[in-house]
N, C-alpha and C positions, 0 to 999 in steps of 0.2 A: 266942572270937571272936564278935562281934555279927553277926547275919545279918538281912537285910531282904528285902522283896519286890524281887527283882532282875530278874525276867523275867516277861512276860505273853505269853500266846498264846491263840488261839481254835481250837476244833475245830468242824468242820462235819459230820464223819462219824465212824462208830464206829472206822474205821481210824486216823483222826487222834487220837481219844481214846486208843487203845491206844499209839500212838507217843509221845504226850505223857506218859502214865503211865510208860512204860518209860524216858523221859528224866528222870524225877524231878519232873515237874510235879504240882501239887495242883489238883484240880478244885474250883470253887466251885459250890455247889448253886444251880441255877437255869438256866433256858433263856432266853437273850437274845432269842429269837424268840417267846417265849410270847405267845399271843393274836394273833400276826400271821400264823400259818401258816408254811409253808416249813420249812427244816431245823431240827432241834434244835441250837442253837448254844450252846456252853459256853465259859466263860472259865476259863483256867488260870493259875496263878502258880507261880513257883519262887523259893526263897530263895537268897541269896548275899551276898557282901560289899559289892556296890555297890547302892545304894538307888534305886528308882524314887521320884520325888518329885512328879510331876504326871501326870495322866491326862486326856485329852481325846477327844472323838468328833467326826469330821468328816462332813459330808453334802454338801459341794460342792467344786468345784475350788479356789475361792479360799481356803477354809479349809485345804485340803491344802497349798497354796503357803505360807501363813502358818506352819503348824505345821512344815513342812520348814525354812523359814528360821530358825525359833526353835530348831531342833535336836532336835525330837521324832522318835521312831522309830515308824514305821507298822507295824501288824500287817496284812499283806496278805490279809485275809479279810473279805468283805462280811458285815456283821451282818444284812443283809436278804436273804441268799442264799435263794432259793426262795420268797420272799414278795413279790417285786416292790418297787417304790418306789425311792427314792434309795439310792445306795450309801452305806453307813455303815461307817466304819472307826475302830478304837480306836488311839490314839497314846499314847506315854508318853515321859517325859523323866527322865533321871538328872541332876538339877541339884545345884548345890552353893552356891547363893546364900542370902542372908539369909531369903528366903521359901520355900525349898525344904525341906519336911518329909519325912523318910524314911518310907516305908511299912513297917511292921513285919509285918503280916499282913492278908490280906483276910478279912473275916468274912461279908459278905453282899452281895447285889445286890438292888436294888429295880427292878422293871421295869414299864413300861406298854406296851401293844401298840405296836410299831414304834418304841419309844423307851426307851433306857436312862436311868433317872431319876437314879441315884446309885450310887457305890461307897462302901462303908463299911469303914474299917479301925479297928483298935483305937485308940480315943481321938480319931478324927476321921472326918468324912464329907465326901466330895467330890461336890458336885452336878455333873452333867454339863451343860455349857452348849451 
């Protein structure tokens, strides 16, 4: 059976890291808050039969409204936790349209202070807009 990246989550504490590991999530090397101060924030993924096809980041209410209307799922953890600044949230979509490409595995993160720059998966890179 083919498996894809089917779940994403974020850890803000060591306790959350332990919980995600126990639940079968895989950690991606890198601190989403690197250079910004605040908590060490890690992105986690889990494989399964239903594929995540799109990932977005929101930093204001209007973006959140649009992503909700489009059917995205929000990870309810602020990527700026402990660093101040705008609330940043990761959202993902499990789409099945012509332009929805399944994520097979997450390989790396590129980060700039206060900003997630991109997510890279095998064969494709998603810039974060």
